[in-house]
Every structure is written in structure tokens, then in C-alpha cells.
N, C-alpha and C positions, 0 to 999 in steps of 0.2 A: 400403656405400663405392661409387660409381660409377666409371666406369672411365673413366678417362681416356684418349681418344683426339687423337690428336696426327696433325693430315692429310697430305697431301703432295698440292701443288698446281700444275699449271702453264696455264700463260697459252694460254686458247681459240683464241685466232690463229696465234701462231708457234709452238706445238704443246712449247716448251720449259719449261726448270723453274722454278719461283717460287721454291723453298728456298734457303736460306743456310747452309750449314753454318759459316759462320768468326762467326754472329750469333745468338747464339742466345735465348731470350727462356726460362724455366719449363725450361733445362737439357735445349730442342729449339730444330731446323733452325726459321729466322721466314722468312715469307713475303715478300719482297722487294719493296715495288712505288715508282716513278716518283711522284710527285706534282707537282700543281700549285694553285697560291688564287688568287685573282688578282694577290695580290702579287706574290710568289714560287714559285721550283723546291727540290724536294730529294727526299727520301728517306725513307718511309713502311715500317716494319719492324712484321707484325705477329702475334700466335701464330700457331702450327701447333695447337694443342690447342683441339679443340673446343669453344665456347661461353666458351673463355679473353677478355678483350677489350686482357689485354696489348698496347698500343702504344708502338714511341718511333719516332722522327723529328728532324731533324737540321732540321725548319723550324721557325716556330712558328704552330700554325693554334687558329687563335678556336671558342670553344666554338660549335656549332650549326654551321660551317660548311663547303659541300659540297664537294667537293674533287674534280680531273680525277684518275685514274688511271687508269698507264701502265704496260703491263711492261715491263723494263730491258733489253729483251733486241732486241722488234723494237720500243717506245717506240710502239704502237699503245693507245688509249685504249681501256680492258676497262669502259667503261659498257655498258649494254643499257637497252632499251627500259625494261623494267618498272619502279618507281617501286617506291618502301618505304610496303610499308603500316599502319606505324606516323607516318611524319615528309613524307611527298612522296616525298624525295629520291632522284636517280637512284639503283637499285642496279647492282651491282658485279658479274660474272661472271669464277670459274675455274673450273676440272678438276681434278675430284678423279682423282688417278692412278688412284684402286682403282674409282671407274664412281663417275659423276655430276654434279654443280655444286656448288659453294658460293657461295649471292649472301651480301653483305653490302654496310647503306649504304655513302654515301657524304659521311653530314653526321656530322661527329667532334660525340660525343656522343651518337647513336642508336646502337642494339647492337643496330641486328633485323639476322638472317642467316638462310638458311634450308638446306637440303640439297634438291637437288631431282636426285631419277631420271626419267631420259627413258625407254626398255626396265627399267620397272621388274623387271621377270625378271632379267634376267641383268646389267643394272649392279648392285642389292641386293645378288646374292648373290656379285656381285665384292669389294663394299662389304665383309660379313659373313666373309668367307673374309681377306680383308688388317685387318682390327681384330677376326678371331676375339668377333662376337655371338655 
């Protein structure tokens, strides 16, 4: 049985938590983001369980549409200059509180995501300590 890891993330720009305890997905706090399409703005909640693609939103986003994602605190865009290796859409980045960053694709329906450790020794050590691997 695989170990289920619920990661806790924060904004890479203002360092405030993106976690919300009052909105649960799979009985874990969700990641809350403001989102914008060409037509409207809304809120997106993502599962904090790594590898789980469950999400809920209060607007309609068409399959294949690329959305802009913003921190709900500082309202700055979280898109980075790196593109998705699977579909070419911009990637969005969050800082993992235990070390490293997680990057996700901004295209609805693309499930590409990965964790990056810049200082592999210390960040990976903190990550392992936090999640018990």
C-alpha cells in the first residue's frame, strides 16, 4: 500500500499559507487559489494529497483551458517561466513548507506535476522528516 502524503504549501511570493482548514478534500485541508479564465474569475480548491487530481471550483473551466492562478492573500500570479513537459502550458509553483517546491500544470485536464528540491541535501532531509519516508 502506497503512503498517502498530504503536503502543506505556501505562496512563493508572500510566504502565506495556501491551506484552508474549512474546505476539505479527501478529509485533508485543501489548497485554495484564485483563478481567472478569459471569461471569469473564481476560486479553485486543490487536493493537498500529492498525486491526487481532485479539485473543486466555483466557476466553469472548459477541459483544455489554461487558467491563471493567483495567491488568495497577495493576489500575485503564481505562474513561472517553465512550461509543462506534457502539453506546453505554463507551470504554477508553490513552496512546500517542509522543503522544496511543487509545480503543477495550468491546463485543466493535464495532470502533470512534480516536486523540485533546489538544495537537495537540506530540503530533501526536511521533507523526509516531515512525511516519514
